[in-house]
C-alpha positions as CSV (number, residue, x, y, z in Angstrom):
1,X,110.2,118.3,109.7
2,X,110.0,114.9,108.3
3,X,108.3,113.4,111.4
4,X,105.7,116.3,111.3
5,X,105.1,115.4,107.6
6,X,104.3,112.0,108.2
7,X,101.8,112.8,111.1
8,X,100.2,115.2,108.6
9,X,99.9,112.6,105.9
10,X,98.6,110.1,108.6
11,X,95.8,112.6,109.3
12,X,95.0,112.9,105.7
13,X,94.4,109.1,105.1
14,X,90.7,109.0,106.1
15,X,90.0,111.7,103.6
16,X,92.3,109.9,100.8
17,X,90.4,106.6,101.7
18,X,87.1,108.3,101.2
19,X,88.1,109.4,97.6
20,X,89.6,106.1,97.0
21,X,86.4,104.2,97.7
22,X,84.5,105.9,94.9
23,X,84.1,103.4,92.0
24,X,83.4,106.0,89.3
25,X,87.1,106.8,88.6
26,X,88.0,103.1,88.5
27,X,85.1,102.4,86.2
28,X,86.3,105.3,84.1
29,X,89.8,104.0,84.1
30,X,88.8,100.7,82.6
31,X,86.6,102.1,80.1
32,X,89.2,104.4,78.7
33,X,91.8,101.7,78.8
34,X,89.6,99.9,76.3
35,X,89.7,103.0,73.9
36,X,91.9,103.0,70.8
37,X,94.6,105.1,72.6
38,X,94.3,102.6,75.5
39,X,97.1,102.6,78.0
40,X,98.3,106.2,77.1
41,X,94.8,107.5,77.6
42,X,94.5,105.7,80.8
43,X,97.7,107.1,82.0
44,X,96.7,110.8,81.0
45,X,93.3,110.3,83.0
46,X,95.0,109.2,86.1
47,X,97.8,111.9,86.0
48,X,95.1,114.5,85.3
49,X,93.2,113.2,88.2
50,X,96.1,113.2,90.6
51,X,97.0,116.8,89.7
52,X,93.5,118.1,90.0
53,X,92.9,116.2,93.5
54,X,96.1,117.7,94.8
55,X,95.2,121.0,93.3
56,X,91.9,121.2,95.2
57,X,93.4,120.3,98.5
58,X,96.4,122.9,98.1
59,X,93.9,125.9,97.1
60,X,91.8,125.0,100.2
61,X,95.0,124.8,102.5
62,X,96.4,128.2,101.0
63,X,93.0,129.9,101.4
64,X,92.7,128.7,104.9
65,X,96.2,130.0,105.8
66,X,94.9,133.5,104.7
67,X,92.5,133.4,107.8
68,X,93.2,135.3,111.1
69,X,96.2,133.7,112.9
70,X,97.1,132.3,109.4
71,X,96.5,128.6,110.4
72,X,93.7,126.1,110.7
73,X,93.4,126.4,114.5
74,X,92.0,130.1,114.3
75,X,88.4,130.4,115.5
76,X,87.2,130.8,111.8
77,X,89.4,127.8,110.9
78,X,87.9,125.7,113.7
79,X,84.4,126.9,112.8
80,X,84.8,125.9,109.2
81,X,86.0,122.3,110.3
82,X,83.1,122.0,112.8
83,X,80.6,123.0,110.0
84,X,82.2,120.8,107.5
85,X,82.3,117.9,109.9
86,X,78.6,118.2,110.8
87,X,77.7,118.5,107.0
88,X,79.6,115.2,106.4
89,X,77.8,113.4,109.2
90,X,74.6,114.4,107.9
91,X,75.5,113.5,104.5
92,X,76.5,110.1,105.7
93,X,73.1,109.4,107.2
94,X,71.4,110.8,104.2
95,X,73.5,108.3,102.0
96,X,72.6,105.3,104.0
97,X,69.0,106.1,104.3
98,X,68.8,106.7,100.4
99,X,71.1,104.0,99.3
100,X,70.1,102.0,96.2
101,X,69.5,98.2,96.1
102,X,72.6,96.5,97.0
103,X,72.9,94.6,93.7
104,X,72.8,97.9,91.7
105,X,75.6,100.1,90.8
106,X,74.3,103.7,91.2
107,X,77.6,105.6,90.8
108,X,77.9,104.9,87.0
109,X,76.5,107.8,85.0
110,X,75.1,107.1,81.5
111,X,77.8,109.4,79.8
112,X,80.5,106.9,80.7
113,X,79.3,104.9,77.7
114,X,81.3,107.4,75.5
115,X,84.6,106.8,77.2
116,X,85.5,103.7,75.1
117,X,86.6,106.1,72.2
118,X,88.3,108.6,74.3
119,X,91.7,110.2,73.0
120,X,94.6,111.0,75.2
121,X,93.6,114.6,75.5
122,X,90.0,113.7,76.2
123,X,91.0,111.1,78.8
124,X,92.9,113.9,80.6
125,X,89.8,116.1,80.5
126,X,87.8,113.3,82.1
127,X,90.2,113.1,84.9
128,X,89.9,116.7,85.7
129,X,86.1,116.5,85.5
130,X,85.9,113.5,87.8
131,X,87.8,115.3,90.2
132,X,85.8,118.5,90.3
133,X,82.3,117.8,89.7
134,X,81.9,115.1,92.4
135,X,80.6,117.0,95.6
136,X,81.9,114.3,97.8
137,X,85.3,114.4,96.5
138,X,85.4,118.1,96.7
139,X,84.1,117.8,100.5
140,X,87.0,115.2,101.3
141,X,89.4,117.7,99.4
142,X,88.1,120.6,101.5
143,X,88.7,118.6,104.6
144,X,92.2,117.4,103.5
145,X,93.0,121.0,102.8
146,X,91.8,122.2,106.3
147,X,93.9,119.5,107.9
148,X,97.0,120.6,106.0
149,X,96.3,124.2,107.0
150,X,96.0,123.3,110.6
151,X,99.5,121.8,110.5
152,X,101.0,125.2,109.7
153,X,103.3,124.1,107.1
154,X,105.1,126.2,104.5
155,X,103.9,126.7,101.1
156,X,106.3,124.0,99.7
157,X,105.5,121.5,102.5
158,X,101.7,122.3,101.8
159,X,102.1,121.4,98.3
160,X,104.1,118.3,99.2
161,X,101.3,117.0,101.7
162,X,98.5,117.7,99.1
163,X,100.5,115.7,96.6
164,X,100.9,113.1,99.1
165,X,97.2,113.1,99.8
166,X,96.4,113.0,96.1
167,X,98.6,110.0,95.4
168,X,97.1,107.9,98.1
169,X,93.5,109.0,97.0
170,X,94.2,107.9,93.4
171,X,96.3,104.8,94.4
172,X,93.8,102.3,93.0
173,X,93.5,103.9,89.6
174,X,97.2,104.2,89.5
175,X,97.6,100.5,90.2
176,X,95.1,99.6,87.6
177,X,97.1,101.6,84.9
178,X,100.4,100.2,86.0
179,X,99.0,96.7,85.9
180,X,97.6,97.1,82.6
181,X,100.9,98.4,81.3
182,X,102.8,95.3,82.8
183,X,100.3,92.4,83.1
184,X,97.1,93.1,81.3
185,X,95.9,89.7,80.6
186,X,96.2,88.4,84.1
187,X,94.7,91.4,86.0
188,X,91.6,92.1,83.9
189,X,89.5,89.5,85.5
190,X,90.2,90.2,89.3
191,X,90.4,94.0,88.7
192,X,87.0,93.9,87.0
193,X,85.5,92.0,89.9
194,X,86.7,94.5,92.4
195,X,85.4,97.3,90.4
196,X,81.8,95.5,90.5
197,X,82.0,95.0,94.1
198,X,82.8,98.7,94.8
199,X,80.0,99.7,92.7
200,X,77.6,97.7,94.6
201,X,78.9,98.4,98.0
202,X,80.3,102.0,97.7
203,X,77.4,103.8,99.1
204,X,77.6,102.3,102.5
205,X,81.5,102.3,102.5
206,X,81.5,106.0,101.6
207,X,78.8,106.8,104.1
208,X,80.7,105.1,106.9
209,X,83.9,107.1,106.0
210,X,81.9,110.5,105.8
211,X,80.5,109.7,109.4
212,X,84.1,108.9,110.9
213,X,85.7,111.8,109.2
214,X,82.8,114.1,110.2
215,X,83.1,112.9,113.8
216,X,86.9,113.5,113.8
217,X,86.5,117.0,112.4
218,X,84.0,118.0,115.0
219,X,85.5,116.4,118.0
220,X,89.0,117.7,117.4
221,X,87.9,121.0,116.4
222,X,85.7,121.2,119.6
223,X,88.6,120.2,121.6
224,X,90.9,123.0,120.2
225,X,88.4,125.8,120.9
């Protein structure tokens, strides 16, 4: 059982990396950490985000289990994976073709300017919003959920796998908050440079991840038909 779970988590890594490469949550955490509530608000944002990311994957996995044959290898489940994979690959091409200038960060919306005054409750709400309105993250979450469903786990193991996926997907923001709690002065500069680099290069990085995941979904599903 443990070996099987490790294999499932390994299969979820590409989806988690796709989520982790988005600079928007990292930027949001930096801004919220500068609020009066500071570290508590940042912790609330990350906690809410982890729960929401896990929730999306869990819901998709449990819904997929309701399909005929009750697992992700049913014809309908395989068809869903093929469609999702094809959409991700097309999306990857569109992302590359329409990518902004490399020196510009296109992922930071204007409303982020208000995060500097976020309370703990507002920060938690931001964490939920960041994980539910981003279509790319939802697509990765759907892929993760279908992968979990294909593993034919029980309900408890499904939730555990989704939680593992969420922790890995949010690892960068978790690390930032932990670093701010224990070594704020020393990590602010390097982490800010990392955030800027991700903002400039995230479009291509995410597009490559989309392409790889899409190809994996289509290839494995066609092989299982």
